[in-house]
KEKE-997304 format. One record per residue (C-alpha): residue in three letters; x, y, z. Coordinates in steps of 0.2 Angstrom, whole numbers, padded with zeros to 4 digits, always signed. Layout:
BEGIN
ALAXYZ ...
This chain:
BEGIN
UNK-0004+0127+0020 UNK-0007+0134+0003 UNK-0023+0142+0000 UNK-0034+0145-0015 UNK-0050+0154-0018 UNK-0065+0142-0021 UNK-0071+0142-0039 UNK-0088+0138-0046 UNK-0094+0120-0046 UNK-0090+0110-0062 UNK-0100+0095-0070 UNK-0104+0079-0061 UNK-0093+0063-0059 UNK-0088+0054-0075 UNK-0081+0057-0092 UNK-0080+0076-0095 UNK-0090+0081-0110 UNK-0079+0088-0124 UNK-0086+0099-0138 UNK-0083+0093-0156 UNK-0067+0103-0159 UNK-0059+0094-0144 UNK-0061+0107-0131 UNK-0070+0104-0114 UNK-0085+0114-0108 UNK-0082+0127-0121 UNK-0064+0131-0114 UNK-0050+0135-0126 UNK-0042+0119-0124 UNK-0045+0102-0116 UNK-0039+0099-0098 UNK-0028+0084-0096 UNK-0018+0074-0084 UNK-0002+0065-0089 UNK+0010+0053-0081 UNK+0025+0049-0091 UNK+0042+0039-0090 UNK+0056+0038-0101 UNK+0057+0030-0118 UNK+0044+0016-0121 UNK+0052-0001-0120 UNK+0055-0015-0108 UNK+0047-0012-0091 UNK+0059-0001-0081 UNK+0070+0003-0096 UNK+0065+0022-0095 UNK+0072+0036-0085 UNK+0062+0049-0076 UNK+0058+0065-0085 UNK+0070+0079-0080 UNK+0067+0090-0065 UNK+0071+0090-0047 UNK+0052+0092-0043 UNK+0048+0074-0048 UNK+0040+0064-0034 UNK+0047+0048-0041 UNK+0047+0033-0029 UNK+0056+0017-0026 UNK+0042+0006-0026 UNK+0037-0008-0038 UNK+0033+0004-0052 UNK+0049+0015-0050 UNK+0055+0021-0067 UNK+0038+0020-0075 UNK+0032+0037-0082 UNK+0013+0040-0085 UNK+0007+0054-0096 UNK-0010+0057-0088 UNK-0023+0067-0098 UNK-0037+0060-0088 UNK-0049+0071-0077 UNK-0061+0070-0063 UNK-0061+0053-0055 UNK-0059+0036-0064 UNK-0042+0040-0072 UNK-0035+0051-0058 UNK-0039+0038-0045 UNK-0030+0025-0055 UNK-0015+0035-0058 UNK-0014+0040-0040 UNK-0013+0022-0035 UNK+0001+0019-0048 UNK+0010+0034-0042 UNK+0009+0028-0024 UNK+0018+0012-0030 UNK+0032+0022-0037 UNK+0027+0028-0055 UNK+0031+0046-0060 UNK+0014+0053-0065 UNK+0014+0069-0075 UNK-0004+0077-0074 UNK-0007+0088-0090 UNK-0019+0102-0086 UNK-0027+0116-0094 UNK-0020+0133-0089 UNK-0030+0144-0078 UNK-0043+0131-0072 UNK-0035+0114-0073 UNK-0044+0098-0068 UNK-0062+0101-0066 UNK-0062+0094-0048 UNK-0051+0108-0042 UNK-0067+0118-0042 UNK-0078+0104-0035 UNK-0082+0111-0017 UNK-0087+0113-0004 UNK-0079+0105+0006 UNK-0062+0113+0005 UNK-0046+0110+0015 UNK-0034+0125+0015 UNK-0044+0133+0001 UNK-0043+0117-0010 UNK-0057+0106-0015 UNK-0055+0089-0005 UNK-0062+0080-0021 UNK-0047+0085-0030 UNK-0035+0082-0016 UNK-0042+0065-0013 UNK-0035+0057-0029 UNK-0020+0068-0035 UNK-0006+0065-0023 UNK+0011+0060-0029 UNK+0009+0069-0046 UNK+0017+0083-0055 UNK+0006+0096-0064 UNK+0011+0103-0080 UNK+0000+0117-0087 UNK-0002+0116-0106 UNK-0015+0123-0118 UNK-0018+0109-0131 UNK-0025+0122-0143 UNK-0008+0131-0144 UNK+0004+0123-0156 UNK+0019+0125-0145 UNK+0010+0118-0130 UNK+0004+0103-0140 UNK+0021+0100-0146 UNK+0027+0099-0127 UNK+0013+0087-0123 UNK+0019+0076-0138 UNK+0037+0076-0131 UNK+0030+0070-0114 UNK+0020+0056-0123 UNK+0035+0051-0133 UNK+0045+0048-0118 UNK+0031+0040-0108 UNK+0028+0022-0103 UNK+0009+0024-0100 UNK-0003+0037-0107 UNK-0020+0038-0099 UNK-0035+0049-0106 UNK-0053+0050-0104 UNK-0059+0063-0117 UNK-0074+0059-0128 UNK-0069+0047-0142 UNK-0060+0056-0156 UNK-0053+0070-0146 UNK-0036+0064-0144 UNK-0035+0059-0163 UNK-0040+0077-0168 UNK-0026+0083-0157 UNK-0013+0071-0165 UNK-0012+0061-0149 UNK-0022+0046-0154 UNK-0015+0029-0151 UNK-0010+0025-0169 UNK-0001+0042-0171 UNK+0009+0040-0155 UNK+0013+0022-0157 UNK+0023+0027-0173 UNK+0035+0036-0162 UNK+0034+0027-0146 UNK+0029+0008-0150 UNK+0032+0003-0132 UNK+0018+0015-0125 UNK+0004+0007-0115 UNK-0011+0018-0121 UNK-0026+0018-0109 UNK-0042+0025-0115 UNK-0057+0027-0103 UNK-0074+0030-0110 UNK-0092+0031-0105 UNK-0099+0019-0117 UNK-0085+0013-0128 UNK-0079+0020-0145 UNK-0093+0012-0156 UNK-0111+0017-0156 UNK-0109+0023-0138 UNK-0096+0036-0142 UNK-0108+0050-0144 UNK-0115+0047-0126 UNK-0108+0057-0112 UNK-0101+0046-0098 UNK-0106+0053-0081 UNK-0107+0041-0066 UNK-0125+0044-0062 UNK-0130+0041-0080 UNK-0121+0025-0080 UNK-0128+0019-0064 UNK-0145+0023-0071 UNK-0144+0015-0088 UNK-0132+0001-0082 UNK-0145-0006-0070 UNK-0136-0002-0054 UNK-0150+0010-0048 UNK-0163-0003-0052 UNK-0156-0015-0038 UNK-0152-0001-0026 UNK-0164+0006-0014 UNK-0181+0001-0007 UNK-0192-0011-0016 UNK-0206+0001-0019 UNK-0195+0017-0021 UNK-0187+0025-0036 UNK-0170+0019-0041 UNK-0156+0025-0030 UNK-0138+0029-0033 UNK-0124+0024-0022 UNK-0117+0036-0010 UNK-0100+0038-0020 UNK-0096+0038-0038 UNK-0094+0019-0038 UNK-0094+0016-0056 UNK-0079+0028-0058 UNK-0070+0020-0044 UNK-0072+0002-0051 UNK-0068+0008-0069 UNK-0052+0016-0062 UNK-0047-0001-0054 UNK-0051-0011-0070 UNK-0040+0002-0080 UNK-0026+0000-0068 UNK-0027-0019-0070 UNK-0027-0017-0089 UNK-0012-0006-0088 UNK-0002-0018-0077 UNK-0006-0032-0088 UNK+0000-0022-0103 UNK+0016-0017-0095 UNK+0020-0036-0091 UNK+0016-0040-0110 UNK+0028-0026-0114 UNK+0042-0033-0103 UNK+0041-0049-0112 UNK+0039-0042-0130 UNK+0044-0024-0130 UNK+0027-0020-0138 UNK+0015-0008-0130 UNK-0004-0009-0134 UNK-0021+0000-0132 UNK-0030-0003-0116 UNK-0049+0002-0118 UNK-0060+0002-0103 UNK-0078+0009-0102 UNK-0089+0014-0087 UNK-0104+0003-0094 UNK-0093-0012-0096 UNK-0085-0010-0079 UNK-0102-0008-0071 UNK-0109-0024-0079 UNK-0094-0034-0073 UNK-0095-0027-0056 UNK-0114-0032-0055 UNK-0107-0050-0052 UNK-0120-0061-0045 UNK-0134-0050-0050 UNK-0128-0050-0068 UNK-0125-0069-0067 UNK-0143-0071-0061 UNK-0149-0062-0076 UNK-0138-0070-0089 UNK-0138-0088-0082 UNK-0156-0089-0075 UNK-0166-0076-0084 UNK-0169-0067-0068 UNK-0172-0048-0069 UNK-0166-0043-0051 UNK-0175-0029-0042 UNK-0171-0018-0027 UNK-0173-0026-0011 UNK-0167-0013+0001 UNK-0154-0020+0013 UNK-0159-0038+0009 UNK-0149-0050-0001 UNK-0158-0060-0015 UNK-0149-0077-0011 UNK-0144-0076+0007 UNK-0154-0075+0024 UNK-0153-0067+0036 UNK-0142-0055+0027 UNK-0150-0038+0030 UNK-0151-0023+0043 UNK-0161-0025+0059 UNK-0165-0013+0072 UNK-0156-0014+0088 UNK-0161-0005+0104 UNK-0151+0011+0099 UNK-0147+0010+0081 UNK-0147-0001+0065 UNK-0137-0017+0065 UNK-0131-0026+0049 UNK-0132-0045+0051 UNK-0123-0055+0037 UNK-0125-0073+0040 UNK-0117-0082+0026 UNK-0119-0101+0030 UNK-0128-0113+0041 UNK-0115-0114+0054 UNK-0115-0096+0057 UNK-0134-0096+0058 UNK-0134-0110+0071 UNK-0121-0099+0081 UNK-0133-0084+0079 UNK-0148-0094+0086 UNK-0138-0101+0101 UNK-0132-0083+0106 UNK-0149-0076+0104 UNK-0157-0089+0115 UNK-0167-0097+0100 UNK-0158-0114+0097 UNK-0174-0121+0090 UNK-0174-0110+0075 UNK-0158-0119+0068 UNK-0167-0136+0068 UNK-0184-0129+0061 UNK-0186-0135+0043 UNK-0191-0118+0037 UNK-0174-0111+0043 UNK-0161-0126+0044 UNK-0153-0122+0027 UNK-0150-0106+0018 UNK-0162-0110+0003 UNK-0176-0113+0016 UNK-0172-0097+0025 UNK-0173-0087+0009 UNK-0190-0095+0005 UNK-0196-0091+0023 UNK-0188-0074+0025 UNK-0202-0065+0033 UNK-0205-0078+0046 UNK-0187-0078+0050 UNK-0186-0059+0052 UNK-0201-0059+0063 UNK-0193-0072+0074 UNK-0176-0063+0075 UNK-0181-0045+0075 UNK-0189-0043+0093 UNK-0173-0052+0101 UNK-0161-0041+0092 UNK-0171-0025+0097 UNK-0167-0029+0115 UNK-0149-0024+0116 UNK-0138-0010+0108 UNK-0129-0012+0092 UNK-0112-0012+0100 UNK-0117-0025+0112 UNK-0123-0037+0098 UNK-0107-0032+0089 UNK-0096-0039+0103 UNK-0106-0054+0107 UNK-0110-0060+0090 UNK-0093-0057+0083 UNK-0086-0067+0098 UNK-0095-0083+0092 UNK-0091-0080+0073 UNK-0107-0072+0067 UNK-0103-0057+0055 UNK-0112-0041+0061 UNK-0109-0023+0065 UNK-0117-0006+0067 UNK-0120+0006+0053 UNK-0105+0018+0055 UNK-0103+0035+0049 UNK-0086+0039+0041 UNK-0079+0046+0057 UNK-0083+0029+0066 UNK-0077+0019+0051 UNK-0060+0027+0051 UNK-0059+0025+0070 UNK-0063+0007+0068 UNK-0049+0005+0055 UNK-0037+0014+0066 UNK-0041+0003+0081 UNK-0039-0013+0070 UNK-0021-0007+0065 UNK-0025-0004+0047 UNK-0017+0014+0047 UNK-0030+0021+0035 UNK-0024+0039+0035 UNK-0009+0047+0027 UNK-0001+0060+0039 UNK-0005+0077+0033 UNK+0013+0083+0035 UNK+0018+0070+0022 UNK+0005+0072+0008 UNK-0007+0086+0013 UNK-0025+0085+0020 UNK-0038+0072+0016 UNK-0027+0057+0011 UNK-0033+0039+0013 UNK-0019+0027+0013 UNK-0016+0015-0002 UNK-0027+0000+0001 UNK-0014-0013-0005 UNK+0000-0018+0007 UNK+0016-0025-0002 UNK+0029-0033+0009 UNK+0044-0029-0001 UNK+0039-0013-0011 UNK+0026-0004-0001 UNK+0017+0012-0006 UNK+0025+0028-0002 UNK+0018+0046+0000 UNK+0030+0058-0007 UNK+0021+0074-0012 UNK+0005+0083-0009 UNK-0007+0085-0023 UNK+0001+0098-0035 UNK-0004+0116-0038 UNK-0009+0119-0056 UNK+0006+0120-0067 UNK+0018+0118-0052 UNK+0030+0107-0061 UNK+0029+0114-0079 UNK+0047+0121-0077 UNK+0053+0105-0069 UNK+0047+0094-0083 UNK+0049+0105-0099 UNK+0063+0116-0093 UNK+0065+0133-0085 UNK+0061+0143-0101 UNK+0044+0134-0102 UNK+0041+0136-0083 UNK+0039+0155-0084 UNK+0021+0160-0082 UNK+0016+0142-0082 UNK+0022+0134-0066 UNK+0013+0147-0056 UNK-0004+0146-0066 UNK-0018+0144-0054 UNK-0007+0146-0039 UNK-0012+0158-0025 
């Protein structure tokens, strides 16, 4: 197990803030991640960049090279998912410090921040100082041979470096150029894109938490994760377009737009019916009973989605008359009489343990379950045969399996998250690897 001394904490989740001259947090050059493949063109036409250290796969995206200048979570999560499916992801990082999340701990595993480890497997790390002309030229050479470029700098930073979309498409017209921002490239370009900020101003916190409490953020940087998924969808669509036409294109995704899309039913209620949703704790604005009840030992989530399930619930609880009560017979009535319904169900549900109700109600088709911690959640997934963990011997500690199962081209786990600059020599040649490939290594 390789070890590394913990470093001070970096900034929070989101789009890292860049200074006007294109640097990050006052450092001499912006950090970057890059995934690259061979010359832009039809999907699969390119060959991998040189070097025996390439963790290239045989999956659906084999032969696709991604030049990854992204940092923190949204971009790296997306590029890791692409790498699992066979893409050769080249992560371009600032020498000495690298991706901000290398320092985001505790917790650490083997001396490395688990935050970084969780979204960077199957990648190659190249250490380049983008304020140095020679290193910038090396970055451009990677981009010129890539199929996909991913970046999440402040708008304008890549243009100042000579790596903006219009500049690079002149030498690589087949490149799919994915730009992730906080609030877009127009009036919102000056705003810093941090996950907590977007949860706040984007409305998510207003519908999360208790009704009379302050706005509450989600327990994970959900906006970053959703944005990464949207960006990946855009990249795959653009690659398909390139396969048909030979042309690359610009893919733009913002944290705010992704959040507004992800608000789904809450956003539709506002746009379609003029409703301004508010936080309801664990309740649902349109379904009942769809909330958390207290069982004898711990909370139980009950998610009754239709009238048939409600009738089954009432039968199992020994309350068959509730299903025929006009106040509760159909969902709209149950929502209107939610308090009376909760008063009727609560005392009965409190009589048994959450696990007992889980077994009994699941057996009759009523969705419910205890509120698990992560240890119990992974245990459940393992018992269900979902294989949620990647063996540590394969890709290092802290690896959650790829969530998509493909029958013919499954995800593969070929390499642990890289040390900073570990593959500089492999990608750029031995002469560039000296003093770079070991940057940040123990």
